[in-house]
VEXDREN-2710 file (C-alpha; in Angstrom, 1 decimal):
% VEXDREN-2710
k/r/px/py/pz
1/UNK/23.0/67.6/11.5
2/UNK/22.2/64.7/13.1
3/UNK/20.9/64.5/16.8
4/UNK/21.2/61.3/18.6
5/UNK/18.6/60.6/21.1
6/UNK/18.0/57.9/23.7
7/UNK/15.1/55.4/23.5
8/UNK/13.8/53.1/26.3
9/UNK/15.1/49.2/25.3
10/UNK/11.3/48.5/25.4
11/UNK/10.3/51.1/22.8
12/UNK/13.3/50.2/21.0
13/UNK/12.7/46.3/20.9
14/UNK/9.0/46.5/20.4
15/UNK/10.0/49.0/16.8
16/UNK/12.2/46.1/16.0
17/UNK/9.4/43.6/16.0
18/UNK/6.9/45.7/14.7
19/UNK/9.2/45.7/11.8
20/UNK/9.7/42.6/11.7
21/UNK/6.3/41.5/11.8
22/UNK/5.4/44.1/8.9
23/UNK/8.2/42.9/6.9
24/UNK/6.7/39.3/7.1
25/UNK/3.6/40.3/6.5
26/UNK/4.3/42.2/3.6
27/UNK/6.4/39.4/2.3
28/UNK/3.1/37.0/2.9
29/UNK/1.1/38.8/0.9
30/UNK/3.4/38.7/-2.1
31/UNK/3.8/34.8/-1.4
32/UNK/2.0/33.6/-4.9
33/UNK/0.3/29.9/-4.5
34/UNK/0.4/27.9/-7.6
35/UNK/-2.2/25.2/-8.3
36/UNK/-2.9/23.1/-11.4
37/UNK/-6.9/22.7/-10.2
38/UNK/-8.2/23.8/-13.9
39/UNK/-5.1/21.5/-15.4
40/UNK/-2.5/24.6/-16.2
41/UNK/-0.7/26.1/-13.7
42/UNK/-2.4/29.1/-12.2
43/UNK/-1.9/31.5/-9.1
44/UNK/-4.8/30.1/-6.6
45/UNK/-6.2/33.4/-6.5
46/UNK/-7.2/33.2/-10.4
47/UNK/-9.1/29.6/-10.4
48/UNK/-12.6/31.1/-10.0
49/UNK/-13.7/27.7/-7.7
50/UNK/-13.2/27.0/-3.9
51/UNK/-9.9/25.5/-3.6
52/UNK/-7.8/24.7/-0.7
53/UNK/-3.9/24.1/-1.2
54/UNK/-1.4/23.1/1.1
55/UNK/2.2/22.9/0.6
56/UNK/4.5/19.8/0.8
57/UNK/6.5/22.0/3.8
58/UNK/3.2/22.2/5.4
59/UNK/2.2/18.6/5.5
60/UNK/5.8/17.9/7.0
61/UNK/6.0/20.5/9.4
62/UNK/2.2/19.8/10.5
63/UNK/2.8/16.1/10.8
64/UNK/0.0/15.2/8.4
65/UNK/0.7/11.9/7.2
66/UNK/-2.6/10.7/6.3
67/UNK/-5.6/12.0/4.9
68/UNK/-7.4/11.9/7.7
69/UNK/-4.9/14.6/9.4
70/UNK/-5.7/16.8/6.7
71/UNK/-9.6/17.1/8.6
72/UNK/-7.7/19.7/10.8
73/UNK/-7.0/21.9/8.4
74/UNK/-9.2/22.4/4.9
75/UNK/-12.7/23.3/6.3
76/UNK/-15.5/21.1/5.0
77/UNK/-14.0/18.2/4.7
78/UNK/-14.4/15.2/6.7
79/UNK/-12.9/11.4/6.8
80/UNK/-13.5/8.8/8.9
81/UNK/-12.4/5.0/8.6
82/UNK/-15.0/2.2/10.0
83/UNK/-14.7/-1.4/11.0
84/UNK/-16.5/-2.1/7.4
85/UNK/-15.2/0.9/5.1
86/UNK/-14.2/4.7/4.8
87/UNK/-15.8/7.7/4.6
88/UNK/-15.2/10.7/2.5
89/UNK/-17.0/13.9/2.7
90/UNK/-16.9/17.8/1.2
91/UNK/-19.6/19.7/2.6
92/UNK/-21.4/17.0/3.8
93/UNK/-21.6/15.1/0.7
94/UNK/-20.2/11.6/-0.2
95/UNK/-20.5/8.0/-0.8
96/UNK/-20.9/6.5/2.3
97/UNK/-19.7/3.4/3.5
98/UNK/-21.4/0.9/0.5
99/UNK/-18.5/-1.0/-1.0
100/UNK/-20.0/-1.2/-4.3
101/UNK/-19.8/2.6/-4.9
102/UNK/-16.9/4.4/-5.5
103/UNK/-16.1/7.9/-3.9
104/UNK/-18.1/11.1/-4.5
105/UNK/-15.3/12.7/-3.4
106/UNK/-12.9/11.8/-6.2
107/UNK/-8.9/11.1/-5.2
108/UNK/-6.3/12.0/-7.8
109/UNK/-2.6/11.3/-7.3
110/UNK/-0.7/13.0/-10.3
111/UNK/-3.7/13.3/-12.6
112/UNK/-4.5/9.1/-11.9
113/UNK/-7.8/8.5/-10.7
114/UNK/-8.0/6.3/-7.4
115/UNK/-11.9/6.1/-6.6
116/UNK/-11.5/3.3/-4.3
117/UNK/-12.3/4.3/-0.7
118/UNK/-9.6/1.8/0.5
119/UNK/-6.7/3.9/-1.1
120/UNK/-7.7/6.9/0.4
121/UNK/-5.9/5.6/4.2
122/UNK/-2.3/5.5/2.2
123/UNK/0.0/7.3/3.8
124/UNK/1.6/10.6/2.9
125/UNK/5.3/11.5/2.0
126/UNK/7.0/13.4/0.3
127/UNK/4.2/15.5/-1.5
128/UNK/4.4/18.8/-3.4
129/UNK/1.3/20.3/-2.7
130/UNK/-2.6/18.4/-1.8
131/UNK/-5.6/20.5/-3.9
132/UNK/-9.0/20.1/-1.9
133/UNK/-11.6/21.3/-4.8
134/UNK/-15.4/21.6/-3.3
135/UNK/-18.0/21.1/-5.2
136/UNK/-19.1/19.2/-8.6
137/UNK/-15.4/18.6/-10.7
138/UNK/-17.2/16.1/-13.5
139/UNK/-16.1/18.1/-16.5
140/UNK/-11.7/18.6/-15.7
141/UNK/-11.6/15.5/-13.5
142/UNK/-15.0/13.4/-14.0
143/UNK/-15.4/10.1/-13.3
144/UNK/-18.1/10.8/-10.3
145/UNK/-16.5/13.4/-8.1
146/UNK/-19.8/15.0/-7.8
147/UNK/-18.7/16.1/-4.1
148/UNK/-15.3/17.8/-5.2
149/UNK/-11.8/16.3/-5.8
150/UNK/-8.8/15.9/-3.6
151/UNK/-6.1/16.1/-6.3
152/UNK/-2.3/15.2/-4.7
153/UNK/0.9/16.0/-6.6
154/UNK/4.1/14.2/-5.8
155/UNK/7.5/16.5/-5.6
156/UNK/9.3/15.9/-8.5
157/UNK/13.5/15.9/-9.4
158/UNK/15.2/18.8/-8.9
159/UNK/17.9/20.2/-11.0
160/UNK/20.4/20.4/-8.0
161/UNK/21.3/17.4/-5.6
162/UNK/19.3/17.3/-2.9
163/UNK/19.2/15.1/0.3
164/UNK/17.1/15.1/3.2
165/UNK/16.9/12.6/6.5
166/UNK/14.7/12.6/9.5
167/UNK/13.1/11.2/11.9
168/UNK/10.5/10.8/14.9
169/UNK/10.3/9.2/18.2
170/UNK/7.2/9.5/20.2
171/UNK/7.7/7.7/23.6
172/UNK/4.2/7.5/24.9
173/UNK/2.8/5.1/21.7
174/UNK/6.4/3.9/21.0
175/UNK/5.8/6.0/17.3
176/UNK/8.9/5.7/15.3
177/UNK/9.2/7.3/11.7
178/UNK/12.1/7.6/9.0
179/UNK/11.6/9.2/5.9
180/UNK/14.8/9.7/3.2
181/UNK/14.8/11.3/-0.1
182/UNK/17.8/11.8/-2.6
183/UNK/17.1/13.9/-5.8
184/UNK/19.0/15.4/-8.6
185/UNK/20.7/15.2/-11.7
186/UNK/21.2/12.1/-13.2
187/UNK/22.7/13.2/-16.7
188/UNK/22.0/16.5/-18.2
189/UNK/18.9/15.9/-19.8
190/UNK/17.6/13.2/-17.0
191/UNK/16.7/13.7/-13.2
192/UNK/16.0/11.4/-10.6
193/UNK/14.5/11.5/-7.0
194/UNK/13.9/8.3/-4.4
195/UNK/12.2/8.5/-1.4
196/UNK/11.2/6.1/1.1
197/UNK/9.2/6.3/4.2
198/UNK/8.9/3.8/7.3
199/UNK/6.8/4.3/10.4
200/UNK/5.6/2.1/13.1
201/UNK/3.6/2.8/16.3
202/UNK/2.0/1.1/19.0
203/UNK/-1.2/2.6/19.3
204/UNK/-3.0/5.3/21.9
205/UNK/-6.3/2.7/22.9
206/UNK/-6.0/-0.1/25.2
207/UNK/-7.9/-3.2/24.3
208/UNK/-8.6/-4.9/27.8
209/UNK/-10.0/-8.5/26.2
210/UNK/-6.6/-8.9/24.0
211/UNK/-4.3/-6.9/26.2
212/UNK/-2.4/-4.9/23.7
213/UNK/-2.7/-1.2/22.4
214/UNK/-4.3/-0.4/19.2
215/UNK/-4.8/0.0/16.5
216/UNK/-0.9/-1.1/15.7
217/UNK/0.5/0.2/12.3
218/UNK/3.3/-0.4/10.4
219/UNK/3.9/1.4/7.2
220/UNK/6.5/1.1/4.3
221/UNK/6.7/3.1/1.4
222/UNK/9.2/3.9/-1.5
223/UNK/8.6/5.8/-4.4
224/UNK/10.8/6.3/-7.7
225/UNK/10.5/9.3/-10.0
226/UNK/12.7/9.9/-13.3
227/UNK/11.8/13.1/-15.5
228/UNK/14.1/13.4/-19.1
229/UNK/13.7/16.3/-21.2
230/UNK/13.6/14.6/-24.6
231/UNK/13.8/18.1/-26.5
232/UNK/12.9/21.5/-25.8
233/UNK/9.5/20.9/-26.7
234/UNK/9.0/17.7/-25.0
235/UNK/9.6/16.0/-21.2
236/UNK/8.7/12.8/-19.8
237/UNK/8.4/11.6/-16.7
238/UNK/8.0/8.3/-15.1
239/UNK/7.0/7.4/-11.4
240/UNK/6.5/4.1/-9.6
241/UNK/5.6/3.5/-6.2
242/UNK/4.6/0.8/-3.8
243/UNK/2.9/1.0/-0.5
244/UNK/2.4/-1.1/2.6
245/UNK/0.0/-0.4/5.3
246/UNK/-0.9/-2.8/7.9
247/UNK/-3.3/-2.3/11.2
248/UNK/-3.6/-4.7/14.2
249/UNK/-7.0/-3.4/15.8
250/UNK/-8.7/0.0/15.2
251/UNK/-9.4/3.1/16.5
252/UNK/-13.0/2.7/17.3
253/UNK/-14.2/2.8/20.9
254/UNK/-17.9/2.9/21.9
255/UNK/-18.7/5.9/23.5
256/UNK/-23.0/6.4/23.7
257/UNK/-25.7/3.6/23.3
258/UNK/-28.1/4.4/21.3
259/UNK/-31.7/4.6/22.2
260/UNK/-34.0/1.6/21.5
261/UNK/-36.4/1.8/18.4
262/UNK/-40.1/2.7/19.4
263/UNK/-42.4/0.0/19.6
264/UNK/-42.7/-4.0/19.9
265/UNK/-39.5/-4.0/17.4
266/UNK/-37.3/-1.9/19.6
267/UNK/-38.2/-4.0/22.5
268/UNK/-37.3/-7.5/20.6
269/UNK/-34.3/-6.2/19.2
270/UNK/-32.9/-4.2/22.0
271/UNK/-33.3/-6.6/24.6
272/UNK/-32.4/-9.7/22.9
273/UNK/-29.1/-7.6/21.2
274/UNK/-28.6/-6.7/25.3
275/UNK/-29.1/-10.1/26.6
276/UNK/-26.9/-12.0/24.1
277/UNK/-24.3/-9.2/24.8
278/UNK/-24.4/-10.4/28.7
279/UNK/-24.9/-13.8/28.4
280/UNK/-21.9/-13.9/26.0
281/UNK/-19.6/-11.7/27.5
282/UNK/-20.0/-13.9/31.0
283/UNK/-21.2/-11.2/32.0
284/UNK/-18.4/-9.2/32.6
285/UNK/-19.4/-5.3/32.5
286/UNK/-16.2/-4.0/30.8
287/UNK/-17.1/-5.7/27.6
288/UNK/-20.1/-3.0/27.3
289/UNK/-18.5/-0.3/28.5
290/UNK/-19.9/2.9/26.2
291/UNK/-17.4/5.7/28.6
292/UNK/-15.3/7.7/26.8
293/UNK/-11.8/6.2/28.4
294/UNK/-9.6/5.4/26.2
295/UNK/-10.4/1.6/26.1
296/UNK/-12.3/-0.8/24.0
297/UNK/-13.3/-4.5/24.2
298/UNK/-13.2/-6.5/20.9
299/UNK/-12.4/-9.8/20.9
300/UNK/-11.4/-11.1/17.5
301/UNK/-8.0/-10.5/16.0
302/UNK/-8.8/-7.6/14.0
303/UNK/-6.4/-6.2/11.5
304/UNK/-5.9/-5.0/7.8
305/UNK/-3.4/-5.8/5.5
306/UNK/-3.2/-3.6/2.1
307/UNK/-0.4/-3.6/-0.2
308/UNK/-0.6/-0.6/-3.2
309/UNK/1.5/-0.6/-6.4
310/UNK/1.4/2.2/-9.5
311/UNK/2.6/3.0/-12.1
312/UNK/2.3/6.8/-14.0
313/UNK/3.8/7.9/-17.3
314/UNK/3.2/11.7/-18.0
315/UNK/4.1/13.2/-21.7
316/UNK/4.2/17.3/-22.2
317/UNK/4.8/18.5/-25.8
318/UNK/4.5/21.9/-26.6
319/UNK/2.6/23.2/-29.6
320/UNK/3.3/26.7/-30.1
321/UNK/1.7/28.6/-27.4
322/UNK/-0.4/25.1/-26.1
323/UNK/0.7/21.9/-24.6
324/UNK/-0.4/18.4/-25.4
325/UNK/-0.4/16.4/-22.1
326/UNK/-0.7/12.5/-22.1
327/UNK/-0.7/10.8/-18.7
328/UNK/-1.0/6.8/-19.0
329/UNK/-1.3/5.3/-15.3
330/UNK/-1.6/1.9/-13.9
331/UNK/-2.6/1.0/-10.3
332/UNK/-3.2/-2.1/-8.7
333/UNK/-4.0/-2.9/-4.7
334/UNK/-5.1/-5.8/-2.7
335/UNK/-6.0/-6.0/0.7
336/UNK/-7.5/-8.4/3.4
337/UNK/-9.5/-7.2/6.8
338/UNK/-11.3/-8.7/9.5
339/UNK/-13.4/-6.7/11.8
340/UNK/-15.5/-7.4/15.2
341/UNK/-18.2/-5.3/14.3
342/UNK/-19.8/-5.3/17.2
343/UNK/-17.2/-3.8/19.0
344/UNK/-18.1/-5.4/22.2
345/UNK/-16.1/-8.5/23.7
346/UNK/-18.8/-10.8/23.2
347/UNK/-18.6/-13.5/19.8
348/UNK/-21.7/-11.6/18.5
349/UNK/-20.9/-10.3/14.7
350/UNK/-17.6/-10.3/13.2
351/UNK/-17.2/-9.6/9.0
352/UNK/-14.0/-10.6/6.9
353/UNK/-13.4/-8.6/3.4
354/UNK/-10.8/-9.4/0.4
355/UNK/-10.4/-7.1/-2.6
356/UNK/-8.5/-7.2/-5.4
357/UNK/-8.2/-4.4/-7.7
358/UNK/-6.3/-3.6/-11.3
359/UNK/-6.9/-0.6/-13.4
360/UNK/-5.7/1.1/-16.5
361/UNK/-6.3/4.9/-17.8
362/UNK/-5.3/7.2/-20.5
363/UNK/-5.7/10.6/-20.5
364/UNK/-5.0/13.4/-23.5
365/UNK/-5.8/16.7/-23.6
366/UNK/-4.9/20.1/-25.3
367/UNK/-4.7/23.1/-22.7
368/UNK/-4.4/27.1/-24.1
369/UNK/-1.5/29.0/-22.4
370/UNK/-4.0/30.9/-20.0
371/UNK/-4.8/34.3/-19.5
372/UNK/-6.2/34.9/-23.0
373/UNK/-9.6/36.1/-24.1
374/UNK/-10.7/33.0/-24.7
375/UNK/-9.1/30.0/-22.5
376/UNK/-10.1/26.3/-23.7
377/UNK/-9.1/22.7/-22.9
378/UNK/-10.0/19.9/-25.2
379/UNK/-9.5/16.3/-23.7
380/UNK/-10.4/12.5/-24.0
381/UNK/-10.1/10.1/-21.0
382/UNK/-10.3/6.4/-20.8
383/UNK/-10.9/4.2/-18.0
384/UNK/-10.9/0.1/-17.4
385/UNK/-10.7/-1.6/-14.3
386/UNK/-10.8/-5.2/-12.5
387/UNK/-12.6/-5.7/-9.5
388/UNK/-12.9/-9.1/-7.3
389/UNK/-14.5/-8.5/-4.0
390/UNK/-16.0/-10.9/-1.5
391/UNK/-17.4/-10.3/1.9
392/UNK/-18.2/-13.0/5.0
393/UNK/-20.1/-12.4/7.9
394/UNK/-19.7/-14.6/10.3
395/UNK/-21.7/-14.8/13.7
396/UNK/-21.1/-18.2/15.3
397/UNK/-21.9/-16.7/19.4
398/UNK/-25.0/-15.1/18.4
399/UNK/-26.2/-18.1/16.3
400/UNK/-25.7/-20.6/18.9
401/UNK/-27.1/-18.1/21.7
402/UNK/-30.3/-17.7/19.6
403/UNK/-30.8/-21.5/19.3
404/UNK/-30.6/-22.0/22.7
405/UNK/-32.8/-18.8/23.5
406/UNK/-35.4/-18.4/20.8
407/UNK/-36.1/-22.0/20.1
408/UNK/-34.1/-22.1/16.9
409/UNK/-35.3/-18.4/15.7
410/UNK/-31.9/-16.5/13.9
411/UNK/-32.2/-12.3/14.0
412/UNK/-29.4/-12.2/11.8
413/UNK/-29.0/-14.1/8.5
414/UNK/-26.4/-16.9/8.3
415/UNK/-22.9/-16.1/7.4
416/UNK/-22.8/-15.6/3.3
END
């Protein structure tokens, strides 16, 4: 016999919520995250290295649009864009802003090495996941990845037709973003995916000298991917992408003045630099403002114009239970950048850089299925690149001030 009972509505609701939470918790515990940190598909909990994986849905839901945004979600990962370079660190280890060095934190997109720091500024879109590997990755990834590796995997064509269109508008900074994707079968053995992204924003810092908001960003990207199941044992994926990401101004604001160096040297440079700023800025106190108030005072028309192209071909062939993989990649970029590197309204120190880069790489590897008594990988990697880089310093205002006030003595070298 069933005897009906009455429960207060609060107790019933609490029981319902607890049951739902328990179900959600059980579902979360059963969810399996697959990664390719060791060049084979594995469950994240089976990978014997420190890995953080962020899926494509998480990237989209959290508004993660570039590598700098990832630092809020991945411990021990830090990145900053400066006036003269880009810095990426894992566990405090990185290469700094020396343009002569490739990054100690290697960046890989679908297995293709992106060693130049400028490439890390490219925006994210339509990604399957990002894997952040901590610690030296020289054996499986190589190419100077002594601090760690960032492995980005783009979304692949789907067996069923999928379409997606999303847009964002944020009125305070006039941010507009549109992303579109279509994916699905083309024939019985060929599938394709096309993704595009357009994003513009006016900026969140006020430049009081140029009377504009900075950084003003304009980003455009398009990616096409085609996968072909040639036979039951062979599949080929071809991906082509073109990105443009331009910026006017910078997200740099002076917020603290450093103490002068001890001794006569500190007094010489500190007093001279301060006097130069005062003279060249016409005595305007705002131009030497060091309060964090969302305002900057650079007087040079700063900009960064970037164009990136890449083509990647990946082939997988089943050799029994083992897999033979060939990854061929061509990538190139060019950028032009101007920096007001004294970061004030005085005409003291500027820098212009131009860089053109092109690379080709070929990777061949054979991978065992995994989960055996002995797991193994055998492979070879070839890479060649060409880099043309030019950096010019210009200090016209400071040089003239030094001539007028120091009898021709210049504390900075002539323009290179």
